[in-house]
C-alpha positions in Angstrom: 34.5 54.0 49.1 33.4 53.5 45.5 34.3 49.8 45.8 32.0 49.4 48.9 29.2 51.1 47.1 29.5 48.7 44.2 29.6 45.7 46.4 26.5 46.9 48.3 24.7 47.6 45.0 25.6 44.2 43.6 24.4 42.5 46.8 21.1 44.4 46.7 20.7 43.5 43.0 21.2 39.8 43.9 18.8 40.0 46.8 16.1 41.7 44.8 16.5 39.1 42.0 16.1 36.3 44.6 13.1 38.0 46.1 11.4 38.5 42.7 12.1 34.9 41.8 10.6 33.8 45.1 13.4 31.3 45.7 12.5 29.0 48.6 14.7 28.3 51.6 18.0 29.5 52.8 20.3 31.6 50.5 23.9 32.4 51.2 25.0 35.6 49.5 28.8 35.3 49.1 30.9 38.4 49.1 34.6 39.0 49.0 34.4 41.9 51.3 34.5 41.1 55.0 33.4 44.7 55.8 30.2 44.3 53.7 29.5 40.8 55.0 29.7 42.2 58.6 27.7 45.3 57.5 30.6 47.4 58.9 30.9 49.8 56.0 28.7 52.8 56.0 30.3 56.0 57.0 28.9 58.2 54.3 25.1 58.9 54.0 25.0 56.9 50.8 26.7 53.9 52.3 24.5 54.1 55.4 21.4 54.1 53.3 22.7 51.1 51.3 23.6 49.2 54.5 20.1 49.9 55.8 18.5 48.5 52.6 20.5 45.3 52.9 19.5 45.0 56.6 15.9 45.5 55.7 16.1 42.7 53.1 17.8 40.4 55.6 15.1 41.1 58.2 12.3 40.2 55.7 14.1 36.9 54.8 15.5 35.6 58.0 16.9 32.5 56.3 19.2 34.6 54.1 22.8 34.9 55.2 25.9 36.9 54.1 29.0 34.8 53.8 32.6 35.7 53.1 34.5 34.0 50.2 38.0 34.7 49.0 38.2 37.1 46.0 39.8 34.6 43.7 37.0 32.1 44.3 34.2 34.6 43.9 33.7 34.8 40.1 29.9 35.2 40.5 30.4 38.4 42.5 32.7 39.7 39.9 30.0 39.2 37.2 27.4 40.9 39.5 29.8 43.9 40.1 30.2 44.3 36.3 26.5 44.1 35.9 26.0 46.7 38.7 28.4 49.1 37.0 26.4 48.8 33.7 22.9 49.0 35.2 23.0 50.9 38.5 26.0 53.0 38.9 25.3 56.6 38.0 
């Protein structure tokens, strides 16, 4: 489950960055986890809370979407995950 936690945290970090930057229009957040893209992961209280935070962000920004991309083609997510480990993971 640690991997799912990091993916949710990286997604939230990207969403918060986009919100702070007030980026206009539609944004596709690309993830290499189909479970996170479909918001299907969330069996522990921690993951449920992270999933709810993502859902709240999506409800505030209806033009934002989650999209699946193959792991090998998702170098941006890999950078975000490393950033997440450094800045958010406790």
